[in-house]
All heavy atoms as an XYZ file, in Angstrom:
710
protein
N      65.530     93.284    109.182
C      66.585     94.202    108.772
C      67.808     93.914    109.625
O      67.724     93.943    110.851
C      66.122     95.649    108.940
C      67.109     96.735    108.533
C      67.437     96.675    107.037
C      66.547     98.103    108.881
N      68.918     93.632    108.979
C      70.165     93.313    109.677
C      71.052     94.554    109.749
O      70.852     95.517    109.018
C      70.931     92.215    108.930
C      70.117     91.013    108.555
C      69.972     90.079    109.707
C      69.283     88.809    109.224
N      68.737     88.028    110.249
N      72.055     94.496    110.636
C      73.039     95.569    110.719
C      73.937     95.508    109.485
O      74.291     94.419    109.034
C      73.886     95.419    111.995
C      74.845     96.565    112.226
C      74.137     97.899    112.432
O      73.225     98.019    113.241
N      74.546     98.907    111.697
N      74.273     96.667    108.949
C      75.132     96.701    107.764
C      76.518     96.153    108.086
O      76.937     96.107    109.238
C      75.244     98.125    107.214
C      75.970     99.056    108.163
O      75.539     99.239    109.300
N      77.062     99.639    107.700
N      77.222     95.727    107.054
C      78.580     95.208    107.206
C      79.418     95.660    106.023
O      78.966     95.517    104.895
C      78.568     93.683    107.278
C      79.954     93.129    107.480
C      80.537     93.095    108.734
C      80.697     92.672    106.401
C      81.813     92.620    108.908
C      81.985     92.189    106.564
C      82.527     92.158    107.829
O      83.794     91.690    107.991
N      80.622     96.164    106.194
C      81.205     96.508    107.491
C      80.614     97.800    108.048
O      80.046     98.600    107.315
C      82.689     96.697    107.169
C      82.714     97.140    105.739
C      81.544     96.445    105.092
N      80.790     97.976    109.342
C      80.327     99.186    110.013
C      81.270     99.471    111.181
O      81.320     98.673    112.098
C      78.907     99.010    110.537
C      78.316    100.297    111.070
O      78.657    101.379    110.617
N      77.440    100.190    112.051
N      82.027    100.545    111.159
C      82.015    101.626    110.166
C      82.578    101.154    108.823
O      83.250    100.138    108.751
C      82.894    102.709    110.797
C      83.731    102.016    111.808
C      82.982    100.793    112.239
N      82.293    101.939    107.777
C      82.775    101.580    106.455
C      83.409    102.787    105.778
O      83.249    103.913    106.201
C      81.646    101.009    105.595
C      80.688    102.025    105.039
C      80.807    102.440    103.732
C      79.673    102.556    105.816
C      79.916    103.373    103.202
C      78.788    103.479    105.304
C      78.915    103.882    103.995
N      84.173    102.485    104.714
C      84.857    103.537    103.969
C      84.289    103.655    102.559
O      83.714    104.666    102.220
C      86.358    103.252    103.927
C      87.147    104.344    103.242
O      86.671    104.956    102.306
N      88.343    104.596    103.714
N      84.439    102.632    101.754
C      84.017    102.725    100.351
C      82.569    102.278    100.147
O      81.755    103.023     99.603
C      84.951    101.904     99.476
N      82.257    101.059    100.576
C      80.898    100.534    100.410
C      80.514     99.698    101.623
O      81.366     99.192    102.342
C      80.765     99.641     99.149
O      81.638     98.525     99.277
C      81.066    100.413     97.884
N      79.221     99.542    101.801
C      78.692     98.695    102.863
C      77.500     97.921    102.314
O      76.860     98.351    101.355
C      78.302     99.524    104.106
O      78.016     98.640    105.186
C      77.122    100.436    103.847
N      77.241     96.771    102.918
C      76.138     95.905    102.496
C      75.061     95.907    103.572
O      75.354     95.740    104.757
C      76.624     94.453    102.275
C      77.759     94.390    101.248
C      75.463     93.540    101.885
C      77.347     94.748     99.847
N      73.815     96.071    103.134
C      72.656     96.016    104.030
C      71.845     94.786    103.637
O      71.442     94.651    102.479
C      71.799     97.290    103.891
C      72.618     98.515    104.299
C      70.512     97.170    104.689
C      71.993     99.835    103.911
N      71.636     93.890    104.595
C      70.886     92.661    104.342
C      69.524     92.737    105.029
O      69.402     93.312    106.110
C      71.670     91.460    104.857
C      72.930     91.192    104.062
C      73.622     89.915    104.556
N      74.724     89.578    103.681
C      75.952     90.072    103.782
N      76.236     90.935    104.726
N      76.898     89.716    102.944
N      68.546     92.090    104.400
C      67.204     92.044    104.982
C      66.472     90.827    104.472
O      66.850     90.231    103.463
C      66.427     93.333    104.690
C      66.273     93.665    103.224
C      65.096     93.362    102.542
C      67.289     94.281    102.516
C      64.938     93.671    101.199
C      67.146     94.599    101.176
C      65.975     94.288    100.516
O      65.834     94.598     99.191
N      65.435     90.450    105.200
C      64.663     89.265    104.861
C      63.183     89.618    104.842
O      62.707     90.358    105.709
C      64.930     88.171    105.890
C      64.281     86.869    105.574
C      64.734     85.769    106.542
O      65.696     85.939    107.279
N      64.016     84.666    106.532
N      62.475     89.075    103.868
C      61.038     89.325    103.731
C      60.263     88.019    103.917
O      60.563     87.034    103.248
C      60.728     89.902    102.348
C      61.457     91.187    101.964
C      61.150     91.551    100.518
C      61.069     92.318    102.895
N      59.256     88.004    104.795
C      58.476     86.784    105.001
C      57.431     86.540    103.908
O      56.947     85.428    103.749
C      57.794     87.027    106.347
C      57.686     88.514    106.444
C      58.891     89.068    105.727
N      57.089     87.594    103.174
C      56.071     87.481    102.119
C      56.328     88.542    101.057
O      57.110     89.473    101.272
C      54.674     87.672    102.703
C      54.463     89.036    103.325
C      53.122     89.175    104.017
O      52.586     88.174    104.522
O      52.606     90.310    104.042
N      55.667     88.409     99.920
C      55.806     89.405     98.856
C      55.244     90.736     99.342
O      54.145     90.786     99.895
C      55.057     88.948     97.609
C      55.199     89.924     96.457
C      54.518     89.446     95.202
O      53.275     89.572     95.129
O      55.222     88.946     94.315
N      56.007     91.797     99.131
C      55.588     93.118     99.586
C      56.384     94.196     98.861
O      57.454     93.919     98.320
C      55.772     93.253    101.117
O      55.238     94.502    101.547
C      57.232     93.179    101.516
N      55.860     95.395     98.886
C      56.588     96.558     98.376
C      57.621     96.936     99.429
O      57.286     97.075    100.601
C      55.617     97.711     98.119
C      56.258     99.061     97.888
C      56.616     99.283     96.430
C      57.337    100.608     96.244
N      56.639    101.567     95.458
N      58.863     97.092     99.016
C      59.963     97.405     99.932
C      60.558     98.749     99.555
O      60.827     99.014     98.376
C      61.062     96.324     99.874
C      62.245     96.703    100.744
C      60.506     94.984    100.280
N      60.785     99.581    100.562
C      61.479    100.859    100.369
C      62.600    100.926    101.395
O      62.344    100.752    102.597
C      60.525    102.057    100.539
C      59.381    101.986     99.531
C      61.292    103.372    100.412
C      58.278    102.985     99.771
N      63.814    101.163    100.925
C      64.946    101.368    101.820
C      65.560    102.710    101.465
O      65.961    102.936    100.319
C      66.000    100.257    101.707
C      65.385     98.910    102.079
C      67.198    100.575    102.606
C      66.332     97.741    101.957
N      65.604    103.596    102.472
C      66.128    104.947    102.261
C      67.255    105.227    103.240
O      67.240    104.744    104.370
C      65.028    105.997    102.476
C      63.907    105.919    101.471
C      62.868    106.987    101.742
C      61.717    106.921    100.756
N      60.721    107.958    101.021
N      68.194    106.052    102.794
C      69.281    106.531    103.635
C      68.931    107.941    104.106
O      68.413    108.748    103.317
C      70.601    106.594    102.853
C      71.054    105.285    102.267
S      71.356    104.006    103.476
C      72.501    104.796    104.563
N      69.228    108.244    105.380
C      68.984    109.561    105.952
C      70.240    110.051    106.671
O      70.996    109.242    107.217
C      67.851    109.508    106.987
C      66.507    109.175    106.394
C      66.053    107.861    106.336
C      65.675    110.173    105.905
C      64.815    107.546    105.801
C      64.428    109.872    105.373
C      64.008    108.556    105.314
O      62.784    108.259    104.782
N      70.410    111.369    106.696
C      71.506    111.935    107.492
C      71.007    112.184    108.913
O      69.851    111.923    109.231
C      72.087    113.198    106.837
C      71.084    114.326    106.727
O      70.085    114.382    107.438
N      71.348    115.251    105.819
N      71.878    112.707    109.780
C      71.498    112.915    111.196
C      70.440    113.998    111.371
O      69.803    114.073    112.418
C      72.723    113.228    112.084
C      73.626    112.028    112.201
C      73.477    114.426    111.590
N      70.233    114.825    110.356
C      69.191    115.844    110.409
C      67.830    115.303    109.970
O      66.840    116.026    109.976
C      69.574    117.042    109.542
C      70.867    117.764    109.919
C      71.182    118.863    108.909
C      70.765    118.324    111.328
N      67.811    114.021    109.561
C      66.570    113.414    109.105
C      66.257    113.696    107.650
O      65.168    113.386    107.184
N      67.221    114.260    106.925
C      67.022    114.552    105.507
C      67.317    113.300    104.674
O      68.310    112.608    104.919
C      67.948    115.685    105.062
C      67.701    116.979    105.802
C      68.840    117.965    105.618
O      70.004    117.610    105.554
N      68.477    119.238    105.548
N      66.450    113.022    103.717
C      66.649    111.870    102.848
C      67.894    112.087    101.987
O      68.033    113.115    101.328
C      65.425    111.674    101.962
C      65.488    110.441    101.109
C      64.268    110.297    100.222
O      63.146    110.211    100.775
O      64.438    110.303     98.996
N      68.778    111.114    102.002
C      70.016    111.179    101.231
C      69.869    110.425     99.918
O      70.260    110.908     98.858
C      71.198    110.599    102.052
C      72.460    110.505    101.213
C      71.437    111.441    103.288
N      69.294    109.210     99.990
C      69.186    108.381     98.788
C      68.172    107.269     99.016
O      68.035    106.764    100.121
C      70.552    107.768     98.464
C      70.634    107.044     97.150
C      72.077    106.659     96.853
C      72.221    106.169     95.426
N      73.627    105.921     95.098
N      67.479    106.882     97.959
C      66.599    105.716     97.981
C      67.396    104.553     97.390
O      67.835    104.624     96.245
C      65.305    105.957     97.171
C      64.452    104.700     97.143
C      64.526    107.130     97.737
N      67.586    103.503     98.177
C      68.344    102.346     97.702
C      67.456    101.304     97.044
O      67.867    100.646     96.090
C      69.103    101.695     98.864
C      70.122    102.563     99.593
C      70.773    101.782    100.716
C      71.171    103.082     98.632
N      66.248    101.123     97.560
C      65.305    100.131     97.026
C      63.913    100.735     97.066
O      63.542    101.375     98.049
C      65.312     98.832     97.867
C      64.284     97.841     97.342
C      66.683     98.201     97.906
N      63.158    100.525     95.996
C      61.751    100.904     95.961
C      61.068    100.030     94.921
O      60.955    100.404     93.748
C      61.580    102.383     95.606
O      60.211    102.727     95.586
N      60.659     98.835     95.360
C      60.067     97.889     94.415
C      59.325     96.775     95.142
O      59.521     96.559     96.332
C      61.149     97.277     93.517
C      62.183     96.470     94.266
C      63.339     96.011     93.395
O      63.653     96.690     92.410
O      63.921     94.975     93.719
N      58.505     96.067     94.401
C      57.816     94.890     94.897
C      58.808     93.738     94.881
O      59.463     93.495     93.855
C      56.608     94.578     94.009
C      55.758     93.398     94.422
C      55.056     93.679     95.749
C      54.744     93.075     93.345
N      58.945     93.035     96.007
C      59.866     91.913     96.096
C      59.155     90.718     96.702
O      58.311     90.863     97.584
C      61.098     92.267     96.938
C      61.946     93.352     96.313
C      63.179     93.683     97.142
O      63.194     93.524     98.357
N      64.214     94.153     96.466
N      59.517     89.518     96.234
C      58.937     88.297     96.784
C      59.645     87.934     98.089
O      60.675     88.521     98.431
C      59.044     87.158     95.772
O      60.389     86.963     95.403
N      59.111     86.963     98.812
C      59.725     86.556    100.074
C      61.130     86.023     99.823
O      61.434     85.501     98.759
C      58.868     85.495    100.762
O      58.826     84.323     99.975
N      62.003     86.211    100.826
C      63.369     85.721    100.703
C      64.370     86.668    101.333
O      64.001     87.647    101.982
N      65.645     86.343    101.141
C      66.750     87.133    101.685
C      67.335     88.016    100.595
O      67.521     87.566     99.465
C      67.830     86.215    102.240
S      67.267     85.200    103.609
N      67.633     89.250    100.952
C      68.137     90.230     99.999
C      69.303     91.002    100.594
O      69.479     91.037    101.816
C      67.035     91.239     99.636
C      65.892     90.636     98.871
C      64.821     90.056     99.537
C      65.889     90.645     97.485
C      63.766     89.499     98.842
C      64.831     90.092     96.781
C      63.779     89.518     97.463
O      62.748     88.965     96.774
N      70.062     91.643     99.724
C      71.101     92.568    100.170
C      71.189     93.704     99.167
O      70.897     93.533     97.980
C      72.454     91.872    100.318
O      72.927     91.414     99.081
N      71.565     94.867     99.671
C      71.738     96.049     98.837
C      73.024     96.731     99.286
O      73.371     96.702    100.469
C      70.511     96.991     98.906
C      70.296     97.525    100.297
C      70.620     98.124     97.907
N      73.722     97.322     98.349
C      74.997     97.984     98.639
C      74.819     99.498     98.598
O      74.112    100.010     97.736
C      76.027     97.551     97.594
C      77.399     98.137     97.799
C      78.394     97.533     96.819
O      78.634     96.338     96.833
N      78.949     98.362     95.966
N      75.465    100.191     99.531
C      75.503    101.653     99.496
C      76.946    102.087     99.390
O      77.796    101.641    100.156
C      74.843    102.270    100.728
C      74.767    103.770    100.660
C      74.352    104.517     99.584
C      75.108    104.703    101.679
N      74.411    105.856     99.883
C      74.887    106.005    101.175
C      75.586    104.574    102.970
C      75.107    107.148    101.906
C      75.810    105.723    103.717
C      75.578    106.999    103.176
N      77.203    102.974     98.448
C      78.572    103.427     98.176
C      78.878    104.805     98.752
O      79.867    105.432     98.378
C      78.832    103.423     96.675
C      77.886    104.327     95.903
O      77.038    105.007     96.522
O      77.996    104.368     94.668
N      78.047    105.290     99.669
C      78.315    106.572    100.307
C      78.040    107.773     99.423
O      78.609    108.839     99.622
N      77.127    107.595     98.463
C      76.755    108.717     97.595
C      75.295    109.089     97.828
O      74.501    108.286     98.302
C      76.949    108.382     96.099
O      76.119    107.264     95.757
C      78.407    108.080     95.786
N      74.966    110.327     97.436
C      73.585    110.782     97.547
C      72.836    110.502     96.247
O      73.381    109.883     95.329
C      73.521    112.264     97.936
C      74.133    113.188     96.902
O      74.312    112.832     95.728
N      74.490    114.383     97.330
N      71.616    110.988     96.148
C      70.786    110.724     94.959
C      71.336    111.346     93.682
O      70.930    110.988     92.587
C      69.359    111.195     95.218
C      69.211    112.700     95.184
C      67.796    113.157     95.490
N      67.843    113.881     96.729
C      67.010    113.725     97.735
N      66.037    112.879     97.658
N      67.139    114.413     98.825
N      72.277    112.287     93.829
C      72.899    112.937     92.665
C      74.231    112.308     92.294
O      74.919    112.783     91.395
C      73.093    114.433     92.934
C      71.828    115.131     93.343
C      71.659    115.590     94.645
C      70.779    115.304     92.452
C      70.493    116.215     95.045
C      69.603    115.926     92.832
C      69.454    116.380     94.134
N      74.631    111.256     93.022
C      75.891    110.588     92.757
C      77.091    111.257     93.417
O      78.226    110.856     93.187
N      76.835    112.256     94.246
C      77.917    112.951     94.937
C      78.254    112.216     96.233
O      77.364    111.725     96.925
C      77.501    114.388     95.275
C      77.122    115.199     94.060
C      76.349    116.465     94.435
O      75.563    116.471     95.369
N      76.578    117.530     93.673
N      79.532    112.165     96.570
C      79.971    111.528     97.805
C      79.528    112.359     99.005
O      79.709    113.572     99.018
C      81.502    111.381     97.815
O      81.896    110.625     96.661
C      81.980    110.664     99.061
N      78.930    111.689     99.980
C      78.478    112.387    101.186
C      79.627    112.454    102.185
O      80.561    111.651    102.125
C      77.245    111.691    101.806
C      76.074    111.710    100.831
C      77.562    110.279    102.242
N      79.593    113.415    103.122
C      80.678    113.530    104.103
C      80.665    112.393    105.126
O      79.644    111.729    105.331
C      80.420    114.874    104.778
C      79.015    115.221    104.471
C      78.621    114.494    103.228
N      81.790    112.199    105.788
C      81.877    111.225    106.879
C      80.862    111.573    107.951
O      80.535    112.744    108.156
C      83.272    111.262    107.500
O      84.225    110.846    106.575
N      80.368    110.556    108.636
C      79.435    110.805    109.724
C      78.475    109.660    109.934
O      78.595    108.595    109.338
N      77.497    109.904    110.781
C      76.472    108.922    111.114
C      75.307    109.073    110.132
O      74.866    110.187    109.843
C      75.970    109.116    112.566
C      74.808    108.181    112.869
C      77.111    108.907    113.548
N      74.834    107.945    109.638
C      73.675    107.907    108.742
C      72.727    106.824    109.244
O      73.104    105.962    110.033
C      74.106    107.614    107.296
C      74.872    108.765    106.697
C      76.248    108.876    106.886
C      74.230    109.761    105.991
C      76.953    109.955    106.369
C      74.924    110.841    105.467
C      76.281    110.924    105.665
O      76.969    111.992    105.169
N      71.496    106.894    108.796
C      70.484    105.924    109.179
C      69.884    105.321    107.922
O      69.681    106.013    106.934
C      69.371    106.595    109.993
C      69.875    107.193    111.275
C      70.319    108.507    111.319
C      69.925    106.435    112.429
C      70.795    109.062    112.500
C      70.399    106.982    113.606
C      70.843    108.288    113.641
N      69.600    104.021    107.976
C      68.870    103.386    106.875
C      67.576    102.828    107.419
O      67.515    102.287    108.515
C      69.707    102.337    106.139
C      70.287    101.226    106.966
C      69.687     99.973    106.997
C      71.463    101.403    107.687
C      70.234     98.935    107.721
C      72.019    100.370    108.408
C      71.400     99.134    108.429
O      71.947     98.106    109.155
N      66.525    103.037    106.646
C      65.178    102.685    107.080
C      64.529    101.781    106.036
O      64.518    102.108    104.848
C      64.354    103.956    107.266
S      62.668    103.642    107.816
N      64.021    100.649    106.508
C      63.279     99.731    105.641
C      61.806     99.862    105.981
O      61.422     99.776    107.154
C      63.742     98.290    105.861
C      63.055     97.232    104.993
C      64.024     96.119    104.651
C      61.804     96.670    105.627
N      61.000    100.090    104.959
C      59.548    100.164    105.123
C      58.902     99.141    104.201
O      59.281     99.023    103.036
C      59.026    101.545    104.745
C      59.514    102.667    105.619
C      58.990    104.019    105.150
O      57.783    104.125    104.875
O      59.807    104.939    105.056
N      57.957     98.399    104.749
C      57.152     97.483    103.944
C      55.771     97.428    104.586
O      55.519     98.112    105.576
C      57.798     96.094    103.883
O      57.833     95.502    105.160
N      54.907     96.607    104.051
C      53.529     96.527    104.542
C      53.500     96.194    106.035
O      53.889     95.107    106.447
C      52.790     95.451    103.745
C      51.369     95.234    104.149
C      50.783     94.144    103.289
C      49.658     93.462    104.028
N      49.222     92.265    103.327
N      53.099     97.152    106.850
C      52.965     96.934    108.280
C      54.268     96.822    109.046
O      54.273     96.377    110.186
N      55.388     97.201    108.445
C      56.689     97.063    109.111
C      57.576     98.259    108.789
O      57.600     98.732    107.652
C      57.383     95.782    108.647
C      58.718     95.550    109.306
C      58.806     95.011    110.568
C      59.885     95.883    108.631
C      60.041     94.794    111.168
C      61.125     95.675    109.227
C      61.196     95.128    110.500
N      58.313     98.693    109.809
C      59.302     99.756    109.613
C      60.424     99.543    110.615
O      60.170     99.319    111.801
C      58.676    101.128    109.812
C      59.651    102.252    109.576
C      58.993    103.601    109.796
N      59.999    104.625    109.563
C      59.789    105.744    108.937
N      58.603    106.031    108.479
N      60.767    106.605    108.769
N      61.671     99.587    110.142
C      62.826     99.428    111.022
C      63.922    100.374    110.557
O      64.090    100.619    109.355
C      63.325     98.002    111.008
N      64.672    100.911    111.522
C      65.751    101.839    111.233
C      67.009    101.389    111.974
O      66.930    100.966    113.123
C      65.382    103.257    111.674
O      64.173    103.647    111.022
C      66.479    104.258    111.338
N      68.143    101.480    111.295
C      69.429    101.163    111.916
C      70.415    102.266    111.576
O      70.269    102.993    110.602
C      69.957     99.813    111.453
C      69.069     98.662    111.917
C      69.838     97.385    112.013
C      68.985     96.262    112.500
N      68.895     96.156    113.922
N      71.459    102.341    112.400
C      72.465    103.386    112.272
C      73.743    102.807    111.671
O      74.106    101.666    111.953
C      72.734    103.956    113.662
C      73.803    104.996    113.748
C      73.851    105.666    115.111
C      74.170    104.685    116.217
N      74.403    105.343    117.505
N      74.440    103.622    110.858
C      75.740    103.226    110.336
C      76.685    104.408    110.368
O      76.262    105.556    110.513
C      75.634    102.636    108.935
C      75.019    103.441    107.797
C      76.015    104.432    107.220
C      74.559    102.515    106.708
N      77.976    104.120    110.234
C      79.008    105.138    110.320
C      79.885    105.092    109.082
O      80.485    104.061    108.781
C      79.856    104.937    111.575
C      80.982    105.939    111.819
C      80.425    107.354    111.971
C      81.760    105.538    113.048
N      79.937    106.214    108.363
C      80.788    106.370    107.191
C      82.051    107.124    107.613
O      81.955    108.227    108.156
C      80.055    107.146    106.090
C      80.858    107.592    104.888
C      81.485    106.418    104.152
C      79.981    108.392    103.939
N      83.197    106.502    107.403
C      84.475    107.131    107.743
C      85.348    107.217    106.497
O      85.570    106.213    105.842
C      85.208    106.323    108.831
C      84.481    106.339    110.144
S      85.272    105.337    111.405
C      86.856    106.097    111.516
N      85.816    108.401    106.180
C      86.674    108.584    104.994
C      88.112    108.661    105.407
O      88.463    109.101    106.446
C      86.276    109.862    104.274
C      84.831    109.871    103.865
C      84.687    109.618    102.439
C      83.204    109.523    102.153
N      82.820    109.591    100.872
């Protein structure tokens, strides 16, 4: 799991990650309270390099407020979390 770019961001940011083998991948966004904001990825993916874009919206398509958010990648036997900053 790589650091998002750009960070801080305004409109959109890109999250890159690499998989060594085929696995189910889940990437979720969380606010500072630990509440799930949005699921960005939830699917079986083969090995390789991937990227996903987040546009600063929640699961309902509403724009979230400026602040610190966390993105978490979960796959078979692996979990990583990184921090990002949304500035409006």
